[in-house]
Backbone as CSV, one residue per row, in Angstrom:
resi,resn,N_x,N_y,N_z,CA_x,CA_y,CA_z,C_x,C_y,C_z
1,MET,-78.819,69.914,66.792,-78.468,69.220,68.023,-79.527,69.522,69.079
2,ILE,-79.849,68.536,69.857,-80.771,68.696,70.978,-79.968,68.559,72.265
3,THR,-80.297,69.390,73.237,-79.617,69.375,74.524,-80.599,68.966,75.610
4,LEU,-80.140,68.161,76.544,-80.921,67.824,77.733,-80.294,68.517,78.927
5,THR,-81.132,69.127,79.765,-80.624,69.719,81.000,-80.252,68.599,81.965
6,GLU,-79.516,68.941,82.987,-79.148,67.959,84.013,-80.392,67.355,84.651
7,SER,-81.399,68.178,84.868,-82.657,67.704,85.449,-83.335,66.682,84.535
8,ALA,-83.337,66.928,83.226,-83.933,65.988,82.269,-83.138,64.687,82.220
9,ILE,-81.810,64.787,82.218,-80.971,63.584,82.215,-81.240,62.752,83.463
10,ASN,-81.320,63.407,84.617,-81.604,62.686,85.863,-82.940,61.959,85.795
11,GLU,-83.961,62.614,85.250,-85.288,62.000,85.176,-85.317,60.848,84.175
12,VAL,-84.660,60.999,83.040,-84.602,59.908,82.062,-83.887,58.704,82.670
13,ALA,-82.762,58.937,83.325,-82.027,57.843,83.972,-82.888,57.167,85.036
14,ARG,-83.636,57.952,85.801,-84.518,57.392,86.831,-85.623,56.542,86.202
15,LEU,-86.254,57.059,85.160,-87.330,56.317,84.494,-86.823,55.015,83.883
16,LYS,-85.647,55.063,83.270,-85.075,53.854,82.679,-84.829,52.795,83.743
17,LYS,-84.348,53.221,84.900,-84.078,52.274,85.982,-85.374,51.700,86.549
18,VAL,-86.350,52.560,86.831,-87.631,52.127,87.406,-88.357,51.167,86.465
19,GLN,-88.269,51.426,85.162,-88.960,50.594,84.179,-88.111,49.412,83.703
20,ASN,-86.927,49.250,84.299,-86.008,48.174,83.935,-85.678,48.218,82.436
21,LYS,-85.376,49.430,81.946,-85.058,49.645,80.534,-83.748,50.423,80.404
22,GLU,-82.753,50.024,81.177,-81.491,50.766,81.214,-80.782,50.843,79.867
23,THR,-81.005,49.876,78.975,-80.325,49.883,77.679,-81.126,50.595,76.591
24,HIS,-82.316,51.065,76.911,-83.177,51.706,75.919,-82.698,53.116,75.564
25,PHE,-83.173,53.591,74.435,-82.890,54.934,73.928,-84.084,55.837,74.213
26,LEU,-83.824,57.131,74.316,-84.894,58.106,74.481,-85.270,58.645,73.106
27,ARG,-86.452,58.269,72.641,-86.957,58.755,71.356,-87.594,60.127,71.559
28,LEU,-87.069,61.134,70.876,-87.674,62.461,70.850,-88.134,62.708,69.425
29,GLY,-89.329,63.242,69.287,-89.832,63.478,67.945,-91.031,64.391,67.943
30,ILE,-91.584,64.534,66.762,-92.807,65.311,66.591,-93.790,64.460,65.802
31,GLU,-95.066,64.739,66.013,-96.120,64.084,65.259,-97.257,65.078,65.080
32,GLY,-98.071,64.863,64.084,-99.202,65.744,63.852,-100.205,65.636,64.980
33,GLY,-100.762,66.767,65.385,-101.776,66.752,66.435,-101.623,67.910,67.390
34,GLY,-102.483,67.948,68.367,-102.459,69.029,69.345,-103.153,70.259,68.804
35,CYS,-103.382,71.209,69.653,-104.137,72.403,69.265,-103.341,73.342,68.367
36,SER,-102.018,73.175,68.285,-101.209,74.043,67.423,-100.695,73.333,66.174
37,GLY,-101.046,72.058,65.991,-100.691,71.348,64.764,-99.626,70.282,64.891
38,LEU,-98.639,70.474,65.758,-97.571,69.499,65.958,-97.430,69.212,67.447
39,SER,-97.264,67.933,67.789,-97.099,67.535,69.191,-95.731,66.908,69.389
40,TYR,-95.208,67.067,70.586,-93.933,66.455,70.940,-94.143,64.988,71.299
41,LEU,-93.153,64.172,70.973,-93.164,62.746,71.273,-91.951,62.436,72.142
42,ILE,-92.180,61.772,73.262,-91.102,61.344,74.155,-91.422,59.923,74.593
43,LYS,-90.524,58.971,74.286,-90.736,57.594,74.733,-89.413,56.839,74.730
44,LEU,-89.392,55.723,75.438,-88.217,54.862,75.474,-88.379,53.770,74.420
45,GLU,-87.289,53.502,73.675,-87.301,52.474,72.638,-86.071,51.594,72.773
46,GLU,-86.218,50.333,72.351,-85.121,49.371,72.453,-83.940,49.701,71.551
47,ALA,-84.219,50.170,70.330,-83.137,50.395,69.369,-83.509,51.530,68.421
48,PRO,-82.488,52.208,67.878,-82.772,53.254,66.895,-83.193,52.641,65.566
49,GLY,-83.900,53.443,64.769,-84.251,53.026,63.422,-83.073,53.193,62.482
50,GLU,-83.226,52.687,61.283,-82.146,52.688,60.298,-81.626,54.091,59.983
51,PHE,-82.511,55.076,59.915,-82.111,56.427,59.517,-82.042,57.409,60.686
52,ASP,-82.176,56.913,61.903,-82.154,57.769,63.085,-80.756,58.297,63.383
53,GLU,-80.715,59.493,63.938,-79.477,60.039,64.486,-79.448,59.688,65.967
54,VAL,-78.295,59.255,66.466,-78.129,58.917,67.881,-77.225,59.965,68.519
55,ILE,-77.681,60.523,69.637,-76.929,61.543,70.374,-76.675,61.024,71.783
56,ASP,-75.413,60.998,72.198,-75.072,60.609,73.569,-75.250,61.816,74.479
57,ALA,-76.391,61.894,75.153,-76.667,63.020,76.051,-75.834,62.918,77.323
58,ASP,-75.653,61.696,77.822,-74.829,61.457,79.009,-74.314,60.022,78.953
59,PRO,-73.135,59.813,78.357,-72.595,58.459,78.225,-72.398,57.734,79.562
60,ASN,-72.098,58.473,80.628,-71.873,57.840,81.930,-73.127,57.182,82.483
61,ARG,-74.295,57.727,82.144,-75.562,57.162,82.632,-76.358,56.505,81.506
62,ASN,-75.701,56.309,80.359,-76.309,55.625,79.220,-77.603,56.298,78.760
63,VAL,-77.611,57.626,78.749,-78.772,58.372,78.250,-78.456,58.775,76.812
64,ARG,-79.122,58.083,75.880,-78.915,58.311,74.454,-80.242,58.706,73.809
65,ILE,-80.183,59.743,72.978,-81.363,60.253,72.281,-81.361,59.705,70.858
66,VAL,-82.538,59.358,70.347,-82.674,59.029,68.932,-83.688,59.975,68.297
67,LEU,-83.350,60.419,67.088,-84.188,61.356,66.325,-84.340,60.855,64.899
68,ASP,-85.560,60.879,64.378,-85.744,60.591,62.960,-85.447,61.875,62.180
69,PRO,-85.129,61.764,60.885,-84.747,62.954,60.106,-85.809,64.059,60.086
70,LYS,-87.092,63.709,59.993,-88.150,64.723,59.948,-88.217,65.498,61.263
71,SER,-88.159,64.786,62.381,-88.230,65.445,63.688,-87.017,66.325,63.936
72,LYS,-85.864,65.899,63.427,-84.635,66.670,63.635,-84.776,68.093,63.095
73,VAL,-85.441,68.240,61.958,-85.641,69.564,61.358,-86.398,70.479,62.319
74,TYR,-87.433,69.949,62.975,-88.269,70.750,63.873,-87.654,70.938,65.261
75,LEU,-86.799,70.001,65.676,-86.273,70.036,67.044,-84.832,70.528,67.146
76,ASP,-84.177,70.768,66.020,-82.784,71.202,66.044,-82.633,72.485,66.863
77,GLY,-81.701,72.483,67.787,-81.458,73.636,68.649,-82.306,73.669,69.909
78,SER,-83.163,72.661,70.083,-84.062,72.620,71.246,-83.349,72.125,72.498
79,THR,-83.935,72.468,73.632,-83.483,71.976,74.928,-84.658,71.290,75.603
80,LEU,-84.412,70.096,76.135,-85.431,69.376,76.899,-85.082,69.493,78.373
81,ASP,-86.039,69.964,79.154,-85.862,70.135,80.592,-86.898,69.283,81.313
82,PHE,-86.639,68.980,82.566,-87.636,68.342,83.420,-87.891,69.275,84.585
83,VAL,-89.146,69.670,84.720,-89.554,70.562,85.798,-90.325,69.719,86.794
84,GLY,-89.766,69.527,87.983,-90.377,68.655,88.978,-91.153,69.412,90.024
85,GLY,-91.786,68.640,90.887,-92.501,69.217,92.019,-93.902,69.652,91.681
86,GLY,-94.521,70.297,92.641,-95.889,70.767,92.461,-96.902,69.653,92.653
87,LEU,-98.137,69.999,92.548,-99.212,69.034,92.746,-99.284,67.991,91.641
88,MET,-98.885,68.354,90.432,-98.980,67.445,89.297,-97.751,66.550,89.157
89,GLY,-96.732,66.737,89.969,-95.568,65.865,89.943,-94.500,66.226,88.929
90,GLY,-94.704,67.226,88.120,-93.686,67.668,87.175,-93.828,67.022,85.815
91,GLY,-92.951,67.426,84.908,-92.985,66.890,83.557,-91.877,67.468,82.700
92,PHE,-91.731,66.894,81.511,-90.733,67.363,80.563,-91.246,68.600,79.839
93,LYS,-90.314,69.500,79.513,-90.674,70.738,78.824,-89.633,71.028,77.748
94,PHE,-90.101,71.288,76.532,-89.227,71.654,75.428,-89.081,73.165,75.343
95,GLU,-87.855,73.627,75.127,-87.569,75.005,74.722,-87.152,74.878,73.265
96,ASN,-88.042,75.265,72.355,-87.824,75.027,70.937,-87.736,76.349,70.169
97,PRO,-86.542,76.702,69.668,-86.395,77.961,68.932,-87.097,77.941,67.572
98,ASN,-87.500,76.767,67.106,-88.166,76.640,65.812,-89.677,76.795,65.909
99,ALA,-90.206,76.855,67.115,-91.650,76.970,67.307,-92.086,78.417,67.100
100,ALA,-92.934,78.630,66.106,-93.461,79.973,65.859,-94.533,80.323,66.878
101,HIS,-95.250,79.302,67.344,-96.339,79.500,68.303,-96.484,78.219,69.115
102,SER,-96.703,78.342,70.410,-96.959,77.189,71.279,-98.335,77.330,71.899
103,CYS,-98.963,76.200,72.183,-100.267,76.252,72.835,-100.080,76.559,74.322
104,GLY,-101.152,76.855,74.994,-101.098,77.212,76.408,-100.551,76.121,77.298
105,CYS,-100.827,74.861,76.969,-100.363,73.759,77.817,-98.915,73.385,77.524
106,GLY,-98.360,73.857,76.405,-96.960,73.602,76.081,-96.680,72.258,75.447
107,SER,-97.720,71.477,75.117,-97.479,70.155,74.546,-97.552,70.136,73.026
108,SER,-97.944,71.246,72.402,-97.944,71.298,70.946,-97.463,72.670,70.478
109,PHE,-97.111,72.737,69.179,-96.564,73.971,68.626,-96.810,74.022,67.130
110,SER,-96.575,75.175,66.550,-96.572,75.323,65.096,-95.228,75.907,64.698
111,ALA,-94.814,75.588,63.486,-93.499,76.058,63.024,-93.651,76.970,61.820
């Protein structure tokens, strides 16, 4: 299971509204790349794939997560947070108990 903090839910809901994609799903996943071997994937998609798991993170604000089976193995037990403010404007941050090592920038990991 993946958990979104209240801050992450608020930011996803805001992005969906600004981009006029209120019915879209939040795709969370992993892909090869980055300095540690695996990179996080975060994007909005119209519909889940055939084998995706759908998680209702916040039914009241229509924030639904979709995960493919491969990504679920690497992301199970993770928490997605949104850290705002600062000069760079903030960003999403994963707390992943399955990551054996993370790179300095926090955008990739190894398992």
